[in-house]
Every structure is written in structure tokens, then in C-alpha cells.
C-alpha positions, 0 to 999 in steps of 0.5 A, a space after each residue: 979329157 978336157 971339157 968342152 967350152 960352152 956355146 955363146 949365148 946368142 944376143 936377143 934381136 933387136 925386135 924382142 921387146 924389152 922389159 924393164 922391172 922397176 918402182 912405180 910412182 917416181 921417176 927414179 934411175 929407172 927414167 934414165 933407161 926409158 929415155 934410151 928405149 924411147 929414143 931408140 924406138 924400142 917397144 918395151 914394157 914397163 912395170 911402173 905402168 902396171 895397175 893396182 900396185 903390181 909394179 912393186 909385186 913384180 920388183 920384189 921377186 927378183 930382188 928378193 930371190 924368189 925369182 931366178 935370174 932368168 933361164 940363163 945360170 950365167 945371170 947373177 942375182 940381182 940387186 936392186 932395179 932397175 933391172 932389164 930383161 931382154 927375151 928368155 935368157 938375159 937379165 941385167 941390173 945397174 943402170 949405167 951397165 943396162 945403158 951401156 947394153 942398150 947404147 951399144 945396140 941401138 946406136 947411141 955411141 957416135 964413132 963406134 964403127 972407127 973405134 971401139 974406144 967410143 964405148 969406153 969415153 961416152 961410158 965415162 961421160 954418162 958415169 961422172 953425170 950420174 955420180 954428180 947430177 944424180 947421186 949427189 942431189 940424192 944425198 942432199 935429202 938423205 945425207 946420213 942414210 937411206 933408211 931414215 926419213 927426211 925429216 931425221 936429217 934435215 940439218 945435216 940436209 940443210 947443210 950438204 944442200 948448201 955445199 952442193 948449189 955453192 961447189 958441187 953442182 957448178 963443178 960439175 956444171 962446168 965439167 959439161 961445159 968444157 966437154 961441149 967445148 972441146 973437140 971430143 964434143 964433135 962439129 961445132 953446130 951440134 950440142 951433142 957431148 960426143 963425136 957431133 952425135 946423139 949419145 945415151 950420155 947426153 940422154 942421162 945428162 938431160 934427164 940429170 939437169 931436168 931434176 937438179 932444175 926440179 930441185 934447186 931452180 935457184 940455183 940453176 936459175 942463177 947459174 944461168 943469168 951467169 952464163 955459167 952453163 949456156 952449152 949444158 943448157 942448150 944440150 939441155 933444150 935440144 934433146 927435149 925437142 927430139 921428136 920421140 923424147 917430145 912425144 914422150 915427155 908429154 905422154 902420161 908415161 913420164 911420170 912426176 918427181 916426187 919422193 925419188 932422187 929429186 925432190 923440191 924441199 923449199 927449205 934446201 932450194 938455194 941460190 948458192 
């Protein structure tokens, strides 16, 4: 006798608020998810906004295994935040995974109705930005080990930052300049990466550029003067002017940079 195939769990409604579970005190990788939620006008709560250390207390039970990953046994144990909980059943982690989930649900994958493969193209753009303009800047101040303080690896950080601003930063910005100048980006009078419409990859690139401008202002100013990131900076400014994003950036919910991914150290602020 064969076992019955379990019924597929229904997706939570868009009207059900999301819960973002992330550390307080720094934008971090949770910021990419906040920007998508804000642009979508989605209802959500954010543990980073809880008072009196409640944010950290909300994260730890998930990553220490004290809390089960919601009621659905199909959910896997969670490794690290950001964590997105939606409804009573679904719990996701990994930033790109959450971004893809939200992007598909809130119309932030242009052309999807005509071409299902659009989701993979937009995801590739977001992944590339996260690799080169989020993970690599982080490794400039922690090139040896995340468990060591910056002060324990300053010499290595100096070498890593020099290579990043000279080689890696122009390479990644140059790639996105090519994307923005390609047919895939859509109409010539739009500033977006894919399909002539805003996608979640644009929001990811915006946050990456914002962080890199904070961390390496001299290098970004030089590249701007040389005209090597004109289209990227136009996209950056266009995202800033999106009504919901503009309101969010001017609110207290937008956390200041501190000891997170993007940090400012004067000795690492190089022109390249």
C-alpha cells in the first residue's frame, strides 16, 4: 500500500504581516530585506526595533535551536539571521532566498508574467551585488577571521582594502555599468537593471552602493569623477527618490551604519 502524498501547504496571504528577525543596532543584511518590504508597502514587524535588548533575545532562540522553525516540519533548522517568518508555518533564512521569495510575491521581478526565467536573471544580478559589494567590503575589515577584532588584523585589512578599491570595486561597478547599458535593462529612459522596471536587484544594488559610499567615500568619489559609475549612481539616486523608500530613509527605522558590514576606518579610506 503506497503512502498518500502530503498536501501542499498553502502560501500565506500577502495580507498576513511579515516578521523580520534580525539583530538590533546595525543595518546589516537585514537592510536588504527591509528595503524590499518598504518598497512593497508590506506590513511587517522588525525585531531590531524592539526596546531593551529584545531584538537580540528574539534572534538567539532560532539560531540556537531552542525554537522550532514554526509549525511546518518541512522547515529546516535555521543557521543565522536574517530570518523571515510569514504566517504560522513558513520560516526562511539566507538573504538571497528571502529576497527572491518577497520579490516574486510583490511584483519586483519584471517580465515574470511573460518569461518565468526572469526570476533567475534578476536573482543573478542580486547575487552578484551581494557577492562583490557586500561580502567583499565586509572582508576588508575582517580578512582573516570574523571571530577576531578588526584591531587584531589591521595589517591584513589594509592590504585587502587596497586591493578592493583598486581592483575589485571598479570591476563590479563596471559590470553593473555594462548591465545598465545592455538591452536586458530595458528602455533607455529608465535607470533599472532589468526589464525597464524596478526589481529587487535594484534595491540590493542601492544598499550596496550606499554602504560602499559610507565605507570608501574617497574611492567612490574618484570613480564618480572619472565617469566610471555614471549609470550605477543614476540608479542609486532613482531608488532614493522612490516615495516609499524616501520616506523610509528619512525615518527612525533606517538605522545608522556602525560595526556591521559597512564600517568607516580612516586608514582604509583609500582612493585606489
